[in-house]
N, C-alpha and C positions, 0 to 999 in steps of 0.2 A: 605812278604808271608802271604796269607790269612789263617785265622784259618779254618781248614777243617770242623769243627763242625758248625761254624757260616755260612759258605758258603753253607753247605748242607741244613741247615734250611731255608735259603733264597731261594734256588732253589726248595724247597718243595712247595712254593707258598706264595703269599702275605698274605692271611688270617692266616695260621698257624704261619707265621713269626711275624705278628703283635701281635698275641696272646702270643707268646713267649716273645716278647719285653715287653708286658704288665705284664707278670708274673715275669720277671727278669729285672726290670727297671735299676738296677745298672750295668748291664753288658754292656760294650762298644763294639759293634760288630767290629771285625777285619776282613776286607775284602780287605786289601791292596794288590794290584797287581792282583786281580782276573779278569777273563775274563767274563764279563757280557754283551758282545756285543749282541744287539737286544733283550735283556731280556724284558719281560713284567712285570713291577713292579709298576703299577699305585697305588697311595695311600699307598705305603710302608713306614713304620716308620723306617727311617735310622738316626734318631736324634743322633748326636754325634758320628756316625760311622766313622771308619777309612777306607777311600776309596782312599788312596793315590796310584797313579799310576794305578788305575783301568781302564780297557777297557770298557767304557760305550757308545761306538759308537752306535748311533741310538736306545739306550735303551728308554723304555717308563717309565718315572718316573713322569708323570703328577700327580698333587695333592699329591705328596709324601711329607714327612717331612724329610728334610736334614738339619734342623737347627743345627748349630754348627758342622756339619760334616766336616771331613778333606778330601778334594777332590783335593788336590794339584797335579799338573803334571799328571792329568788324561786325557784320550782321551774321549771327550764328543761330538764329531762331530755328528751333526744331531740329537742329543738326544732331547727327549720331556720332558721339565721341565715346561710345562705350568701350571700356578697356583700352583707351587711347593713352599714350604717353604724352602728357602735357607738362611734365616737370620743368620748372623754371621758365615756362612760357610766359610771355607778356600779353595778358588779355585785358589790359586796362580799358575801361569804358566800353567793353564789347557787349553785345546784346545776345545773351544766351537763353532767353526766355523759352521754356518748354524743351530745351535741349536735353539729350540723353547723355549723361556723363557718368553713368553707373560703372563702377569698377575702374574709373579713370585714375591715372597717376598725375596728381596736380601738386605734388610736393614742391614747395617754394615758388609756386606760380604766382604771378602778380595779377590779381583780379580787382584792382582798385576801381571802385565805382562801377563795376560790371553789374549788369542786370541778369538775374537768374530766376526770375519769377516762374514758379511751377517746374523748375528744372529737376531732373532726376539725377541725384548724386549719391544714390544708394551704394554703400561700400566703397565710395571714392576715397582716395588718400589725399587730403588737403593739408597735411602736416607742414607747418611753417609757411603756409600760403598767406599772401597779403590780400585780405578781403575788406580793407578799409572802405566804408561807405557803400559796400556791395548791397544790392537788393535781392534778398533770398526769400521773398514773400511766397509762402506756401510751398517752398522747395522741399524735396524729399532727400533727407540726409541720413536715413536709417543706417546705422552701423558705420557711418563715415568716420575717418580718422582726421581730427582737426587739432592734433597735438601741436601746441605752440603757435597756432594760427592767429593772425591779427584780424579780429572782427570788430574793431572799433567803429562805431557809428553805423554798423551794419543793420539792415532790417531783416529780422528773423520772425516776423509776425506770421503765425499759422504754419511755420516750418515744422517738419517732423525730424527731430534729432534723436529719436529713441535709439538707445544703445550706442550713440556716438561717443567718441573719446575726445573730450575737449581739455585734456590735461594741459595746464600751462597756457591755455589760450587767453587772449585779451578780448573781453567783451565790454570794454569801457564805452559808455554812451550808446551801446547797442539797444535795439528795440526788440523785446521779447514779449509778445502779446499773443495769447492762445498758442504758445509754442509747446511742442511735445518733447520733453526731455526725459521721458520715462526710461529708467535703466541707464541713463547717460553717466559719463564720468566727468566731474567738474572740479577735479582737484587742482589747487594752485591757480585758479582762474583769476584774472583781474576784472572786477565788476563795478568799478567806480562809475557812477552815473547811469548804470544799466537800468532800463525801464522794464519792470517785471509785472505783468498783469495776467492773471488766470493761466499760469504756467503749470504743466503737468510734470512734477518731479518725483513721481512715485518710483521707488526703487533706485533713484539716482544716487551716486556717490558724490557727496558735497563736503568738501573739507578745504580749509585754508584759503577761502575766497578773500581776495584783497579788495577792500572797499575804499581805500584812499588813493588819491591821484599819484602818479609817478613823481618821484622827487620828495615826497613827504614820508614821514615815518609810517611804516605799514601797520594797518589794523586788519586783522583777519577774522572772519566769521565762518560758520559751517552751515549756512542756510541761505540759499539764493533769494528765497521769497522775502526774507526779512533784512537782507543786506542793505537795500536802499533806505528802509526805515531806520535802521541802526545808524547809518551815516547821517541822515537828517536829524536824528535825535542828538547826535554828538555835535552837530554843527549849526543847528537852528535853535536859537534861544526861545523863539515863540513856541515851537513844538515842545521843547522841554517844559516850558511853562504850562502848556495845555496838559501834558502828562502829569505834571506835579499837581495841577488843579484837580484832575480826575481822581487820582489816587488819594488825595487828601480831602475831597469833598463828596464823592459819590457814596450814597447809602442805598443798598439794595433792600427793598421791602418785599417780602414773600407772604402770600396769603391767598384767600379765596375772594372772587369777585361777586359773591352773592350780595344782594342789596344791603343786608345788615352788616356784613363784614367789609364791603367796599366803602361804606360810610366811615368806618373806623380807619381804614387804610388811607383814604383820601385826607382825613383829618391829620394823620401822622405826616403825610407827605407835605401838606400845607405848612405845618408847623416846622418841619425841617427846612423848607425853603426860607422861612423867616429867619432861620439861624444860619443862612448862607451855605447850606448843603445842597447837593444835587441829587434829589431822590429819584430812584429808578424803581417803578412799581411793576411787580411781576405776578401774573395770575396763575394759580395752580389748578384752575378748573380743568384745563386740558389734560388728556391722558398722558401719563408718564411715557417718555420715549427717549431713545439715545440722543436724538437731536435736541430735545428739550433739556435734558441733563447737561449736554455740552454747552448750550446757550447760557444756562444758569451758572455753570462753572466759570465761563468766561466773564460774565458780569460780576460774579463773586470775587474773582481775582483782581478786578478793577476797583473794588469797593473799599472804603475806609472801614465800614462795619456793615453787618447784616441785621435787619430786624425781621423776625419770622413770627407770624400770627399763628399760634397753635390751637386757637379756639375751635376752628373747623378745619382740621388738618388735611383731609383729602389725600393728595399725593405728597404732601410735605414730608412725611416720614421717609418715603423712598428717596426723594431728592436730597434731603439733608444727609441721609446715610451715604449717598454717593459723593457729595461735594465736601462735607466737613472734614473727612480724614485727609484730603489732599489740598485743602484750601485753608491756609492758616490766616483766617480773617475773623475778628471778633463776631460772635453770633449772640445777639440778645433776643431771646424769645419773649413774647407777651401772650397772656392768656386771660380770658374773662374769668373773674372769681366764680368759683363753683364748678368750673370745668377742670378736667384733669388732662395733663399732657399725655401723649400717647406713650405706651409702656416702654418703648425702647429709648426714649429721649434721655432718661436718667443714665442709661448706659453710655450714650453718646457724650453726655456731659462729663462722666467719670473718666472716659478715655482721652478726651481732648480738652485741655485747660482753657482754650479760647472760647469754649461754649459756656456762656454765663447762666447763672440761675434765672429761671423765667420770672418775669415781673407779672404778678396777678393784679388786675385792675377791676374796680367795681363798675365803672361807667366810662363812656367815651370822654366825657368832660373831665373826669378825674385823671384819666390817662394823659390827656393833653396837658393838664395843669402840672402833672408830675413827670412829663416826658424828659425834661432836662436832667432832673435829679435821678430818676429811676431807670431811664433807658439810655439816654445819650451819654451821661457821665460815666457809667460803668463800661460802656463800649469804648469810649475814648480812652479811658484809663488802660484798658486791655490793649488797645491799638498802640499806645505809647510803650507799654511793657514789651509787646512783641517787637517793636522797632528798636528796643534797647535804650529808650530815652528815660 
């Protein structure tokens, strides 16, 4: 319950209130539970005041001083705290949805489980702030300082943190979904258990991200998007088994899906399945493009070896020229007898020792009959050589 004398002095206006505060600096104003909805209090001195449970919906407290104020469990929806001093203020479980906190000083403020949905925190200073379990859904934090802030379990889905400084911040168990971190600084952040989905990290500085829980030996990585994957890879035997299976069993088959060539490629695929491989068939009929090349490169890097049908090359020359120099994976070409490999293939083979001599076959039936000896065996031998076995 608010002190009636204190509340009366505040309602008399900001100027007399500030004079009273200056005259009696030792008095700690008690305004707990008061209804100050839509009040105009810009520049008010509320340092150290008790504002617990206060209704401050759409109040104007811009440029005010709320340093060390107790504002826990208060309704602050749509309030104006622009350029306000809230350093070391206690705002635990307060409702700040849609509030304007642009340029506010929130250093070491306690915002435990506070809700800040759609709040404007552009340029705010939240260094060392406690934001554990805070809800910052779609909040604007452009250029905000969050150095050393504790954002464990915080919801940052849809939030805009472009150019924000999160150096040394803790994002353990935080939710980052569709979060904008373009140009942000993420040096020395703790990201154990952080959920990262469709995050924009273009131009972000990412280094020394700690992916292990506190109290365990630190493992650091330099990429937020792969941090959760690396931790799972290190600590989940099933995932490691899946990765090992993929890299030891996948065979990428490249060629054309014309009726004649597709029949040959399907036969190869079926035969590889019988030998416990995981064939991935890729059609080269589509026009070459950057996206296509990137997809093939990704698949190639996952493969045990590659089989490329050069009988009807189409865009095969272009794609192989793009992926072979940077993908050290055995490439076994096949070609129908009587056809010639495209002119540049010999040059590709001469430059990269993992490109094997093409196998010329007379018929589909003979190709399948000799697949183990003439295609799989040379590719496997090269794979083992490349692996140093």
